[in-house]
C-alpha positions in Angstrom: -11.6 19.2 -36.2 -13.5 21.8 -38.2 -10.6 22.4 -40.5 -11.0 19.0 -42.0 -13.7 17.7 -44.3 -16.4 15.4 -42.8 -14.9 12.4 -44.5 -11.4 13.2 -43.3 -12.7 13.8 -39.7 -14.3 10.4 -39.8 -11.1 8.7 -41.1 -8.9 10.4 -38.5 -11.3 9.5 -35.7 -11.2 5.8 -36.8 -7.4 5.9 -37.0 -7.1 7.5 -33.6 -9.5 4.9 -32.1 -7.4 2.0 -33.4 -4.1 3.7 -32.3 -5.1 4.4 -28.7 -6.8 1.0 -28.5 -3.6 -0.8 -29.5 -1.6 1.5 -27.1 -4.0 0.7 -24.2 -3.4 -3.1 -24.7 0.4 -2.5 -25.0 0.6 -0.4 -21.8 -1.6 -2.9 -19.9 0.6 -5.8 -21.0 3.9 -4.0 -20.3 3.3 -2.1 -17.2 6.3 0.0 -15.8 8.0 -2.0 -13.1 9.2 -0.7 -9.7 12.7 0.8 -9.5 14.8 2.7 -7.1 12.9 5.9 -8.0 9.2 5.1 -7.7 8.3 8.3 -9.7 10.7 7.7 -12.6 8.0 6.8 -15.0 5.7 9.7 -14.1 7.1 12.0 -16.8 6.2 9.9 -19.8 3.0 8.7 -18.2 1.9 12.3 -17.5 2.8 13.5 -21.1 1.0 10.6 -22.6 -2.1 11.2 -20.5 -2.1 14.9 -21.5 -1.8 14.0 -25.2 -4.6 11.5 -24.9 -7.0 13.8 -23.2 -6.1 16.8 -25.4 -6.6 14.9 -28.7 -9.9 13.4 -27.5 -11.2 16.9 -26.7 -10.2 18.1 -30.2 -12.1 15.1 -31.8 -15.2 15.1 -29.6 -15.4 18.8 -28.7 -14.5 20.6 -25.5 -18.1 20.6 -24.3 -18.9 17.0 -25.1 -19.8 14.4 -22.5 -16.7 12.4 -23.7 -14.2 15.2 -23.3 -15.5 16.4 -20.0 -15.5 12.9 -18.5 -12.0 12.5 -19.6 -11.0 15.8 -18.1 -12.4 14.8 -14.7 -10.9 11.3 -15.0 -7.5 12.9 -15.8 -7.6 15.3 -12.8 -8.5 12.5 -10.4 -5.9 10.0 -11.7 -3.1 12.1 -13.1 -3.2 15.4 -11.2 -0.6 14.3 -8.6 1.4 12.4 -11.2 1.8 15.4 -13.4 2.5 17.7 -10.4 5.5 15.5 -9.4 6.6 15.0 -13.0 7.0 18.7 -13.8 8.6 19.4 -10.5 6.1 21.9 -8.9 5.7 19.3 -6.2 8.6 17.2 -4.9 8.5 14.1 -2.8 9.6 16.2 0.2 6.4 18.2 -0.1 4.2 15.2 0.3 2.5 14.5 3.6 3.6 11.3 5.5 0.3 9.8 4.5 0.8 10.4 0.8 4.4 9.2 1.0 3.3 5.8 2.0 1.7 5.1 -1.4 3.2 7.7 -3.8 6.7 6.5 -3.2 5.8 2.9 -2.9 7.2 0.3 -5.4 3.6 -0.1 -6.9 2.8 3.6 -7.7 4.4 3.5 -11.2 2.4 0.4 -12.1 -0.7 2.1 -10.8 -0.1 5.1 -12.9 0.5 2.9 -15.9 -2.8 1.2 -15.3 -4.5 4.6 -15.2 -2.9 5.5 -18.5 -4.1 2.2 -20.0 -7.6 3.0 -18.8 -7.5 6.5 -20.3 -6.3 5.2 -23.6 -9.0 2.5 -23.6 -11.7 5.0 -22.8 -10.6 7.3 -25.6 -10.6 4.3 -28.0 -14.2 3.2 -27.0 -15.5 6.7 -27.2 -13.9 7.4 -30.6 -15.4 4.2 -32.0 -18.8 5.5 -31.3 -17.9 8.9 -32.7 -16.6 7.2 -35.8 -19.9 5.3 -36.2 -22.2 8.3 -35.6 -24.5 9.5 -38.4 -23.9 12.7 -40.3 -27.2 14.1 -39.2 -26.2 14.3 -35.5 -24.5 17.7 -35.6 -27.6 19.2 -37.4 -29.8 17.8 -34.7 -27.7 19.4 -32.0 -27.7 22.8 -33.6 -31.5 22.8 -34.1 -32.1 21.8 -30.5 -31.4 25.3 -29.3 -34.5 26.6 -31.2 -37.0 24.0 -29.8 -38.3 22.9 -26.4 -36.3 19.8 -25.5 -38.9 18.4 -22.9 -41.7 19.5 -20.7 -40.3 18.2 -17.4 -38.8 21.5 -16.2 -41.2 22.0 -13.4 -40.8 18.4 -12.1 -37.0 18.8 -12.2 -37.2 22.1 -10.4 -39.4 20.5 -7.8 -36.9 17.7 -7.3 -34.1 20.2 -6.7 -36.1 22.0 -4.1 -37.2 18.9 -2.3 -33.8 17.2 -2.2 -31.9 20.3 -1.0 -34.6 21.0 1.6 -34.5 17.4 2.8 -30.7 17.5 3.1 -30.8 20.7 5.1 -33.5 19.4 7.3 -31.6 16.3 8.1 -28.3 18.1 8.9 -30.0 20.7 11.1 -32.1 18.0 12.9 -29.0 16.0 13.6 -26.8 18.7 15.2 -28.5 22.0 14.9 -27.6 25.0 12.7 -24.0 24.8 13.7 -23.6 21.5 11.7 -23.8 23.6 8.5 -20.5 25.3 9.4 -18.6 22.4 11.0 -15.8 20.3 9.5 -16.4 17.5 7.1 -15.5 14.9 9.8 -18.1 16.3 12.2 -20.7 16.4 9.4 -20.1 12.7 8.7 -20.4 11.8 12.3 -23.6 13.8 12.7 -25.3 12.3 9.6 -23.9 8.8 9.7 -27.3 7.1 10.2 -28.7 8.8 7.1 -26.2 7.4 4.6 -28.9 5.4 2.7 -31.1 8.5 2.5 -28.2 10.6 1.0 -27.5 7.8 -1.5 -30.9 8.5 -2.9 -30.9 12.3 -2.6 -27.7 12.9 -4.6 -28.7 11.2 -7.8 -32.2 12.7 -7.6 -30.6 16.1 -7.2 -28.4 15.7 -10.2 -31.3 14.3 -12.3 -33.7 17.1 -11.3 -31.1 19.8 -11.9 -30.4 18.6 -15.4 -34.1 18.4 -16.3 -34.8 21.8 -14.7 -32.2 23.8 -16.7 -33.0 22.1 -20.0 -36.7 22.6 -19.7 -38.9 25.6 -20.3 -37.6 29.0 -19.2 -39.9 29.9 -16.3 -39.9 31.2 -12.7 -39.5 27.7 -11.3 -36.3 27.2 -13.2 -34.9 30.3 -11.7 -36.0 29.1 -8.2 -34.2 25.8 -8.8 -31.0 27.5 -9.8 -31.1 29.8 -6.8 -31.8 26.9 -4.6 -28.9 24.9 -5.9 -26.7 27.9 -5.6 -27.6 28.4 -2.0 -27.0 24.7 -1.4 -23.5 25.0 -3.0 -22.6 27.9 -0.8 -23.3 25.8 2.3 -22.2 22.4 1.0 -18.8 23.4 -0.5 -17.3 24.8 2.8 -18.7 21.7 4.5 -16.6 19.6 2.2 -19.3 18.2 -0.2 -17.4 18.8 -3.4 -18.7 15.8 -5.4 -22.3 16.5 -4.4 -22.0 20.0 -6.0 -19.5 19.4 -8.8 -20.9 16.4 -10.5 -24.5 17.7 -10.9 -23.1 21.1 -12.1 -21.0 19.2 -14.7 -24.1 17.4 -15.8 -25.8 20.7 -16.3 -22.9 22.0 -18.3 -23.0 19.0 -20.6 -26.8 19.1 -21.0 -26.8 22.8 -21.9 -24.1 22.2 -24.5 -26.1 19.2 -25.9 -29.2 21.4 -26.5 -27.2 24.2 -28.1 -26.9 26.5 -25.1 -23.4 25.7 -24.0 -20.5 28.1 -23.2 -17.7 29.0 -25.5 -14.4 27.3 -25.0 -12.7 30.3 -23.3 -15.6 30.5 -20.7 -15.4 26.8 -20.1 -11.7 27.1 -19.5 -12.2 30.0 -17.2 -14.7 28.1 -15.1 -12.2 25.1 -14.9 -9.5 27.5 -13.6 -11.9 28.9 -11.0 -12.7 25.4 -9.8 -9.0 24.5 -9.5 -8.6 27.6 -7.4 -11.5 26.8 -5.2 -10.7 23.2 -4.4 -7.7 23.9 -2.1 -9.9 26.3 -0.1 -12.6 23.7 0.2 -10.0 21.2 1.3 -8.7 23.5 4.0 -12.2 24.3 5.2 -13.1 20.6 5.1 -10.4 19.7 7.5 -11.0 22.3 10.1 -14.5 23.7 9.5 -15.5 27.2 8.3 -15.0 28.8 11.8 -11.5 27.5 12.1 -10.4 28.3 8.6 -7.0 30.0 8.0 -5.4 31.1 4.8 -2.1 29.7 6.0 -3.4 26.2 5.3 -3.7 26.9 1.5 -1.3 25.5 -1.0 -0.3 26.8 -4.4 -3.5 27.7 -6.3 -4.4 25.1 -8.9 -1.6 22.8 -8.1 -3.1 22.0 -4.7 -6.3 21.0 -6.4 -4.5 18.7 -8.8 -2.6 17.1 -6.0 -5.7 16.4 -3.9 -7.8 15.2 -6.8 -4.9 13.1 -8.1 -5.2 11.1 -4.9 -7.7 8.8 -6.6 -4.6 6.9 -7.8 -4.2 5.8 -4.2 -6.8 3.0 -4.4 -5.2 1.8 -7.7 -1.9 1.5 -6.0 -3.6 -0.4 -3.2 -5.2 -3.1 -5.4 -1.9 -3.5 -7.3 -0.2 -4.0 -3.9 -2.8 -6.5 -2.7 -2.5 -8.6 -5.8 1.3 -8.6 -5.6 1.0 -9.8 -2.0 -0.9 -12.8 -3.2 -4.6 -11.9 -3.3 -6.5 -13.3 -6.3 -8.6 -11.3 -8.7 -12.3 -11.1 -7.8 -13.4 -12.2 -11.3 -16.4 -9.9 -11.5 -17.6 -10.3 -7.9 -17.8 -6.6 -7.2 -19.7 -5.9 -10.4 -22.2 -8.7 -9.7 -22.7 -7.9 -6.0 -25.0 -4.9 -6.4 -27.3 -6.8 -8.7 -27.4 -9.8 -6.3 -28.1 -7.7 -3.3 -30.8 -5.8 -5.2 -32.4 -9.0 -6.2 -32.3 -10.3 -2.7 -34.2 -7.3 -1.5 -36.8 -7.1 -4.3 -37.5 -10.6 -5.4 -39.8 -12.8 -3.2 -38.1 -15.9 -2.0 -34.6 -14.7 -2.9 -31.8 -15.5 -0.6 -31.2 -12.7 1.9 -27.9 -10.9 1.2 -25.4 -10.3 4.0 -25.2 -6.9 5.6 -23.6 -4.2 3.4 -21.0 -3.4 6.1 -19.9 -7.1 6.1 -19.8 -7.6 2.3 -16.2 -7.3 1.3 -17.1 -7.8 -2.4 -18.2 -4.1 -2.3 -15.1 -2.1 -2.9 -16.1 0.8 -0.8 -16.6 -1.5 2.1 -13.3 -3.3 1.5 -11.2 0.0 1.3 -13.0 1.5 4.3 -12.3 -1.6 6.3 -8.6 -1.8 5.4 -7.5 1.8 4.8 -10.2 4.4 5.4 -12.3 6.8 3.4 -10.0 7.3 0.4 -12.7 6.8 -2.3 -12.2 4.4 -5.2 -11.7 4.3 -8.9 -13.1 2.5 -12.0 -9.5 1.6 -12.9 -8.9 0.1 -9.4 -12.2 -1.9 -9.6 -11.5 -3.3 -13.1 -8.0 -4.4 -12.0 -9.2 -5.9 -8.8 -11.7 -8.1 -10.8 -9.9 -8.9 -14.0 -6.3 -7.6 -13.9 -4.6 -5.3 -16.4 -6.6 -6.5 -19.5 -9.7 -6.0 -17.4 -8.9 -2.3 -17.1 -8.7 -2.0 -20.9 -12.0 -3.8 -21.4 -14.0 -2.1 -18.7 -12.7 1.4 -19.5 -13.2 0.7 -23.2 -16.9 -0.2 -22.6 -17.2 2.9 -20.4 -16.0 5.0 -23.4 -18.6 3.3 -25.6 -21.3 4.3 -23.2 -20.2 7.9 -22.8 -19.5 8.2 -26.5 -23.1 7.0 -27.2 -24.5 9.9 -25.3 -22.6 12.3 -27.6 -23.9 10.5 -30.7 -27.6 10.4 -29.9 -29.4 12.6 -32.4 -32.5 13.3 -30.4 -31.8 16.1 -27.9 -34.6 14.9 -25.6 -33.1 11.4 -25.3 -29.6 12.8 -24.9 -30.7 15.0 -22.0 -32.4 12.2 -20.3 -29.3 10.0 -20.7 -27.2 12.8 -19.2 -29.6 13.1 -16.2 -30.0 9.4 -15.5 -26.8 7.7 -16.7 -24.0 10.3 -17.2 -24.1 11.9 -13.7 -23.9 8.6 -11.9 -21.0 7.6 -14.1 -19.2 10.8 -13.2 -19.6 10.0 -9.5 -18.1 6.6 -10.2 -14.8 8.3 -11.3 -13.8 8.5 -7.6 -16.1 5.8 -6.1 -16.9 2.1 -6.4 -19.3 0.6 -8.8 -21.7 -0.5 -6.2 -24.0 2.5 -6.4 -24.0 2.9 -10.2 -26.8 0.4 -11.1 -29.1 1.6 -8.4 -28.6 5.3 -9.2 -29.1 4.8 -12.9 -32.2 2.7 -12.3 -33.5 5.4 -9.9 -33.0 8.1 -12.5 -34.7 6.1 -15.2 -37.6 5.4 -12.8 -37.9 9.0 -12.0 -37.9 10.1 -15.6 -40.5 7.5 -16.5 -42.7 8.4 -13.5 -42.6 12.1 -14.4 -43.5 11.4 -18.0 -46.4 9.1 -16.9 -47.8 11.6 -14.4 -47.6 14.4 -16.9 -49.4 12.2 -19.5 -52.2 11.3 -17.0 -52.6 14.9 -15.8 -52.7 16.2 -19.3 -55.3 13.6 -20.3 -57.5 14.5 -17.3 -57.2 18.2 -18.0 -58.1 17.8 -21.6 -61.4 16.0 -20.9 -63.5 19.0 -19.9 -62.5 20.7 -23.2 -63.8 17.6 -25.1 -67.1 17.8 -23.4 -67.7 21.4 -24.6 -68.0 20.2 -28.2 -71.6 20.6 -29.4 -73.1 17.2 -30.3 -76.7 18.4 -31.0 -78.3 17.2 -34.1 -78.5 19.7 -36.9 -82.2 18.9 -37.4 
């Protein structure tokens, strides 16, 4: 909103925050009901979601953490809705698997919940943008001319170690051929290393963000090349999230320190990603060696259709509640902390096995349906109902908006590396891994800073001993 004065920008941002907040509550309280045509409400829901995301991008900036999170959230929750609404995809084009939930009586209510979540997120983020100090933009612009932090080497080392560890595990499990197999074969071959990968991926994202925002040196180039090679192997294998979310974190971090792309370049990259995703999907199903171009769908639309499938778990939790299942009342949010305490605190009660703990939404969905991912909207509804969606997504908007309003570039970059990337992953997954991933990122950043301080202190001591203390007499 550069064409308005600073005072007018602040006023409009506050008005927008109030408006979308009120709309979020209204949509949550008056959700669209089921009718003869399950997709009848998709048109206005799609238009409202586009307007919400577009206005938020104008207010926060295209390269802001807030706008990019909203864009990813929109693709995963409204891609299929909009594709059906504008007619480029018809119900006849859906697979039998998709028909079971897209055309169900609960899909319109699920889409309405996603819209309420998007509105609440925009409201929470704009509240933080409204409260931000006037010095924050100056801090951003000056960050490009100063070194943000000295952890570039440590970040580059983390990138190399995590990618090498991943490649070693995959090759050791099934040989070199596993790197070119289908996604299902990959999952079967590496099933026993799930806990290891749960640590590797947040460390990779944290390391990559710290590497690219550190000092320009040979190790940063090596880290970028290493991640590029990893992406070339991981994308055909089907590991889209493991590549996309760290890359998005890098994009946000660079923009935060004044080295971001222009809006046209950012849009071009977004288009390329939408073109690549259907290819990745086709390769994911059959493997690189069995890939055929006949399996590709309409470019861009195919990506929105697949990513929009994250509305599926929202439809399922709405269905389960309609069938009589009660709300969890915060159980899935408390479970990771309880389980962590049981492992770390002496004398704490031992938690049940993760595979048997149905408070964990990923376990519940895998047990009942299969690997369809999850959603922050679905988890909020499962725990607290429609108003819970507004509250949880509003708080999420406050957290993401805070990252955009931090004046110190160093702090902002560390927040992106340790908090923002795990929250991006949560867009299509359950909450269970978010606390551990954020804690791991903070622990890594603290450890790196401590090691650097100790090493710096040790290296500086010999120089201190060179000072001449002889008496002038």
